[in-house]
N, CA, C and O atoms as a MOPAC input file, in Angstrom:
PM7 MOZYME 1SCF
protein

 N   -296.58500 1    14.67500 1    17.23500 1
 C   -296.00600 1    15.90000 1    17.77000 1
 C   -296.58900 1    16.12600 1    19.15700 1
 O   -297.77000 1    15.90000 1    19.42200 1
 N   -295.70000 1    16.58000 1    20.01900 1
 C   -295.98900 1    16.83400 1    21.39200 1
 C   -295.69800 1    18.25800 1    21.75600 1
 O   -294.59700 1    18.74100 1    21.49100 1
 N   -296.62200 1    18.94100 1    22.34200 1
 C   -296.42700 1    20.29900 1    22.81600 1
 C   -296.68800 1    20.42500 1    24.31900 1
 O   -297.38800 1    19.61200 1    24.92300 1
 N   -296.12200 1    21.43300 1    24.87500 1
 C   -296.35900 1    21.65800 1    26.32100 1
 C   -296.63600 1    23.06400 1    26.55700 1
 O   -295.88800 1    23.92800 1    26.09900 1
 N   -297.75800 1    23.37200 1    27.30600 1
 C   -298.24700 1    24.66700 1    27.55700 1
 C   -297.94900 1    25.09800 1    28.99700 1
 O   -298.51900 1    26.05900 1    29.51400 1
 N   -296.95700 1    24.28500 1    29.67600 1
 C   -296.74000 1    24.61700 1    31.11700 1
 C   -296.31700 1    25.98400 1    31.25900 1
 O   -296.69800 1    26.61200 1    32.24700 1
 N   -295.52400 1    26.56100 1    30.33400 1
 C   -295.12200 1    27.99400 1    30.46900 1
 C   -296.39800 1    28.89300 1    30.57300 1
 O   -296.47100 1    29.79900 1    31.40400 1
 N   -297.36700 1    28.60900 1    29.71800 1
 C   -298.62800 1    29.45600 1    29.74400 1
 C   -299.25200 1    29.33800 1    31.14100 1
 O   -299.62500 1    30.35800 1    31.72000 1
 N   -299.37200 1    28.18200 1    31.67400 1
 C   -300.03100 1    28.03200 1    32.96700 1
 C   -299.21300 1    28.77500 1    34.08100 1
 O   -299.78100 1    29.30000 1    35.03800 1
 N   -297.94500 1    28.79300 1    33.92300 1
 C   -297.11100 1    29.54700 1    34.85200 1
 C   -297.25600 1    31.06800 1    34.75800 1
 O   -297.28300 1    31.78100 1    35.76000 1
 N   -297.34600 1    31.52500 1    33.51800 1
 C   -297.66800 1    32.93100 1    33.29900 1
 C   -299.01900 1    33.29200 1    33.92500 1
 O   -299.11700 1    34.30600 1    34.61700 1
 N   -300.03000 1    32.51100 1    33.70300 1
 C   -301.33000 1    32.84400 1    34.28800 1
 C   -301.21600 1    32.93000 1    35.82800 1
 O   -301.76000 1    33.85100 1    36.43600 1
 N   -300.50900 1    31.97100 1    36.45300 1
 C   -300.31600 1    32.01800 1    37.83100 1
 C   -299.59100 1    33.32700 1    38.28400 1
 O   -299.98600 1    33.98300 1    39.24800 1
 N   -298.53300 1    33.65600 1    37.54600 1
 C   -297.72500 1    34.86300 1    37.89200 1
 C   -298.62500 1    36.13000 1    37.72400 1
 O   -298.46500 1    37.08700 1    38.48100 1
 N   -299.51100 1    36.14400 1    36.80100 1
 C   -300.34800 1    37.29800 1    36.57200 1
 C   -301.62300 1    37.24200 1    37.42200 1
 O   -302.47600 1    38.12700 1    37.35500 1
 N   -301.72800 1    36.15900 1    38.23400 1
 C   -302.91600 1    35.94500 1    39.03400 1
 C   -304.20300 1    35.95300 1    38.15900 1
 O   -305.20100 1    36.59300 1    38.49100 1
 N   -304.13100 1    35.23800 1    37.06500 1
 C   -305.26000 1    35.06200 1    36.11300 1
 C   -305.73100 1    33.64900 1    36.21800 1
 O   -304.95900 1    32.73600 1    36.51100 1
 N   -307.07400 1    33.46200 1    35.96500 1
 C   -307.60900 1    32.20100 1    35.91500 1
 C   -307.79600 1    31.79200 1    34.43900 1
 O   -307.82000 1    32.69400 1    33.60100 1
 N   -307.93000 1    30.52000 1    34.05400 1
 C   -308.17100 1    30.16700 1    32.72800 1
 C   -309.34200 1    30.80100 1    32.13900 1
 O   -309.32900 1    31.12400 1    30.95100 1
 N   -310.38500 1    31.01000 1    32.90600 1
 C   -311.58100 1    31.70700 1    32.41500 1
 C   -311.30400 1    33.17700 1    32.00400 1
 O   -311.88500 1    33.71100 1    31.05900 1
 N   -310.36500 1    33.80500 1    32.78900 1
 C   -309.96300 1    35.09700 1    32.43200 1
 C   -309.23800 1    35.17100 1    31.07000 1
 O   -309.45500 1    36.08200 1    30.27100 1
 N   -308.39400 1    34.19700 1    30.85500 1
 C   -307.69700 1    34.19600 1    29.57400 1
 C   -308.64400 1    33.81500 1    28.38800 1
 O   -308.51600 1    34.29700 1    27.26200 1
 N   -309.56500 1    32.94600 1    28.72300 1
 C   -310.66900 1    32.59000 1    27.66400 1
 C   -311.37100 1    33.85900 1    27.25300 1
 O   -311.59600 1    34.08800 1    26.06500 1
 N   -311.73700 1    34.72800 1    28.26200 1
 C   -312.51600 1    35.93000 1    27.91100 1
 C   -311.62400 1    36.91500 1    27.16600 1
 O   -312.03600 1    37.47600 1    26.15000 1
 N   -310.41600 1    37.13100 1    27.65500 1
 C   -309.59100 1    38.12300 1    27.13500 1
 C   -309.04300 1    37.78800 1    25.67700 1
 O   -308.80400 1    38.67800 1    24.86000 1
 N   -308.87800 1    36.54000 1    25.43900 1
 C   -308.33300 1    36.11600 1    24.14700 1
 C   -309.31100 1    35.40800 1    23.24700 1
 O   -308.93700 1    34.86400 1    22.20800 1
 N   -310.54400 1    35.41600 1    23.63900 1
 C   -311.66900 1    34.84800 1    22.87700 1
 C   -311.39200 1    33.39000 1    22.54100 1
 O   -311.39700 1    32.99700 1    21.37500 1
 N   -311.14600 1    32.58400 1    23.59000 1
 C   -310.80000 1    31.12100 1    23.39600 1
 C   -311.92600 1    30.33000 1    23.84300 1
 O   -312.48500 1    30.62900 1    24.89900 1
 N   -312.34100 1    29.28500 1    23.09800 1
 C   -313.44200 1    28.42300 1    23.53000 1
 C   -312.98000 1    27.43300 1    24.53300 1
 O   -311.78800 1    27.14900 1    24.65600 1
 N   -313.95300 1    26.89200 1    25.27300 1
 C   -313.63100 1    25.91100 1    26.26300 1
 C   -312.94400 1    24.60000 1    25.68700 1
 O   -312.12600 1    23.94300 1    26.33100 1
 N   -313.36000 1    24.29900 1    24.42600 1
 C   -312.82400 1    23.10600 1    23.83000 1
 C   -311.39200 1    23.34800 1    23.46600 1
 O   -310.58100 1    22.42800 1    23.57000 1
 N   -311.03500 1    24.54100 1    23.04400 1
 C   -309.63600 1    24.85700 1    22.79300 1
 C   -308.76600 1    24.85700 1    24.12300 1
 O   -307.62700 1    24.39200 1    24.15700 1
 N   -309.35800 1    25.37600 1    25.12700 1
 C   -308.75600 1    25.38600 1    26.39400 1
 C   -308.41800 1    23.88400 1    26.84900 1
 O   -307.33600 1    23.55100 1    27.33400 1
 N   -309.43700 1    23.08200 1    26.63400 1
 C   -309.30200 1    21.65000 1    27.01200 1
 C   -308.16800 1    20.92400 1    26.25100 1
 O   -307.47000 1    20.05900 1    26.78000 1
 N   -308.03400 1    21.34400 1    24.94900 1
 C   -306.98000 1    20.80100 1    24.11200 1
 C   -305.58200 1    21.19000 1    24.70300 1
 O   -304.65200 1    20.38700 1    24.77600 1
 N   -305.51300 1    22.53000 1    25.12900 1
 C   -304.23600 1    22.91100 1    25.62700 1
 C   -303.96000 1    22.28400 1    27.01400 1
 O   -302.81500 1    22.04700 1    27.39900 1
 N   -305.05200 1    22.03100 1    27.73500 1
 C   -304.84100 1    21.37200 1    28.99800 1
 C   -304.31800 1    19.95300 1    28.85700 1
 O   -303.73700 1    19.42500 1    29.80500 1
 N   -304.50200 1    19.32100 1    27.71300 1
 C   -304.06100 1    18.01300 1    27.43900 1
 C   -302.74900 1    18.04000 1    26.52500 1
 O   -302.31300 1    17.03300 1    25.96700 1
 N   -302.19500 1    19.25700 1    26.44100 1
 C   -300.96300 1    19.43200 1    25.62600 1
 C   -301.09700 1    19.06500 1    24.16900 1
 O   -300.16000 1    18.54500 1    23.56500 1
 N   -302.30100 1    19.34300 1    23.58100 1
 C   -302.60200 1    19.01900 1    22.22200 1
 C   -302.32900 1    20.34600 1    21.36000 1
 O   -302.43700 1    21.45400 1    21.88500 1
 N   -301.98500 1    20.19000 1    20.06500 1
 C   -301.78800 1    21.42500 1    19.29500 1
 C   -303.02300 1    22.22400 1    19.10500 1
 O   -304.11300 1    21.66100 1    19.00300 1
 N   -302.89300 1    23.55100 1    19.05200 1
 C   -303.99700 1    24.47900 1    18.71100 1
 C   -303.49100 1    25.36400 1    17.60200 1
 O   -302.29400 1    25.39900 1    17.31600 1
 N   -304.42000 1    26.09300 1    16.96600 1
 C   -304.00500 1    26.91900 1    15.78500 1
 C   -303.14600 1    28.02800 1    16.13700 1
 O   -303.18400 1    28.52900 1    17.26100 1
 N   -302.31500 1    28.46100 1    15.15200 1
 C   -301.41300 1    29.63300 1    15.41200 1
 C   -302.32100 1    30.90300 1    15.69800 1
 O   -301.90200 1    31.79200 1    16.43900 1
 N   -303.48500 1    30.97000 1    15.14200 1
 C   -304.37900 1    32.06000 1    15.39000 1
 C   -304.72500 1    32.22200 1    16.94300 1
 O   -304.71600 1    33.30600 1    17.52700 1
 N   -305.01900 1    31.04100 1    17.50600 1
 C   -305.29900 1    31.00400 1    18.94600 1
 C   -304.07700 1    31.44200 1    19.72500 1
 O   -304.16000 1    32.26100 1    20.64000 1
 N   -302.87500 1    30.84800 1    19.32100 1
 C   -301.64600 1    31.19800 1    20.07100 1
 C   -301.35800 1    32.74100 1    19.92000 1
 O   -300.89700 1    33.37200 1    20.87200 1
 N   -301.61700 1    33.29900 1    18.79400 1
 C   -301.44800 1    34.72200 1    18.55400 1
 C   -302.38300 1    35.56300 1    19.32800 1
 O   -302.00400 1    36.67700 1    19.68900 1
 N   -303.56200 1    35.14300 1    19.61800 1
 C   -304.49400 1    35.88800 1    20.37200 1
 C   -304.08400 1    35.81800 1    21.91100 1
 O   -304.24200 1    36.78400 1    22.65800 1
 N   -303.58000 1    34.68400 1    22.30300 1
 C   -303.04000 1    34.55200 1    23.67700 1
 C   -301.82900 1    35.41400 1    23.82500 1
 O   -301.69700 1    36.05700 1    24.86700 1
 N   -300.93700 1    35.48500 1    22.88300 1
 C   -299.76900 1    36.38900 1    23.01200 1
 C   -300.22800 1    37.79900 1    23.04600 1
 O   -299.67900 1    38.57700 1    23.82600 1
 N   -301.17200 1    38.19000 1    22.28200 1
 C   -301.69600 1    39.49500 1    22.34000 1
 C   -302.32900 1    39.86200 1    23.68900 1
 O   -302.12400 1    40.96000 1    24.20600 1
 N   -303.05500 1    38.97700 1    24.21400 1
 C   -303.71800 1    39.16700 1    25.50600 1
 C   -302.68900 1    39.24400 1    26.66600 1
 O   -302.86300 1    40.01300 1    27.61100 1
 N   -301.67000 1    38.46900 1    26.57300 1
 C   -300.71100 1    38.40500 1    27.65800 1
 C   -299.45400 1    39.22900 1    27.36600 1
 O   -298.55500 1    39.28900 1    28.20500 1
 N   -299.37800 1    39.84500 1    26.22800 1
 C   -298.28500 1    40.73000 1    25.84000 1
 C   -296.94900 1    39.81400 1    25.92700 1
 O   -296.01300 1    40.13300 1    26.66000 1
 N   -296.93600 1    38.70600 1    25.15600 1
 C   -295.78200 1    37.87800 1    25.16800 1
 C   -295.56300 1    37.31900 1    23.81800 1
 O   -296.30200 1    37.64100 1    22.88800 1
 N   -294.47000 1    36.40400 1    23.65400 1
 C   -294.19400 1    35.71800 1    22.44400 1
 C   -294.69200 1    34.30500 1    22.53200 1
 O   -294.97700 1    33.81900 1    23.62700 1
 N   -294.81000 1    33.59600 1    21.35400 1
 C   -295.22600 1    32.20400 1    21.32800 1
 C   -294.31200 1    31.30000 1    22.16700 1
 O   -294.76200 1    30.40000 1    22.87500 1
 N   -293.03000 1    31.57900 1    22.05500 1
 C   -292.00200 1    30.81100 1    22.81200 1
 C   -292.18900 1    30.96300 1    24.32300 1
 O   -291.69400 1    30.15800 1    25.11200 1
 N   -292.88800 1    31.97800 1    24.68900 1
 C   -293.14400 1    32.27600 1    26.12600 1
 C   -294.24000 1    31.40100 1    26.75000 1
 O   -294.36200 1    31.23600 1    27.96300 1
 N   -295.02400 1    30.85900 1    25.81400 1
 C   -296.23000 1    30.02000 1    26.26100 1
 C   -296.31600 1    28.62900 1    25.82400 1
 O   -297.08000 1    27.86200 1    26.41100 1
 N   -295.55000 1    28.21100 1    24.77500 1
 C   -295.63400 1    26.87200 1    24.34900 1
 C   -294.17000 1    26.36900 1    23.97500 1
 O   -293.30800 1    27.09600 1    23.48200 1
 N   -294.02000 1    25.07300 1    24.26700 1
 C   -292.73700 1    24.40400 1    23.92400 1
 C   -293.08800 1    23.22700 1    23.03200 1
 O   -294.12100 1    22.58800 1    23.23400 1
 N   -292.22400 1    22.92000 1    22.02000 1
 C   -292.31200 1    21.73500 1    21.17700 1
 C   -291.40000 1    20.73900 1    21.87600 1
 O   -290.24000 1    21.02000 1    22.17900 1
 N   -291.96900 1    19.56700 1    22.11700 1
 C   -291.17100 1    18.44300 1    22.72600 1
 C   -290.96100 1    17.37500 1    21.71100 1
 O   -291.89900 1    16.90200 1    21.07000 1
 N   -289.65900 1    16.98100 1    21.56100 1
 C   -289.31200 1    15.84000 1    20.66900 1
 C   -289.83000 1    14.54600 1    21.29700 1
 O   -289.80000 1    14.35500 1    22.51300 1
 N   -290.28800 1    13.70600 1    20.44900 1
 C   -290.88600 1    12.36200 1    20.96000 1
 C   -289.74800 1    11.55000 1    21.48000 1
 O   -289.95200 1    10.43000 1    21.94800 1

C-alpha cells in the first residue's frame, strides 16, 4: 500500500506551520513524523489527531495511491 501526505505538507505551508508545530499541537512523535515523511502508513488515531489540530478531514491530508 502506498500513501501520500503531500496534501498535509501543503496545508502546513498554507498555515505557515512547521512540522515541529504540528508535532506539538497533535502530540505526534518524531518517528511517526518520519514515517509520514517517507509516505508510510500511520495509525488512524494519529490521522485523527492531525485532523483535530488542523480542523480538516482525513481526505484533506492523505491520499491512497494505487500501486
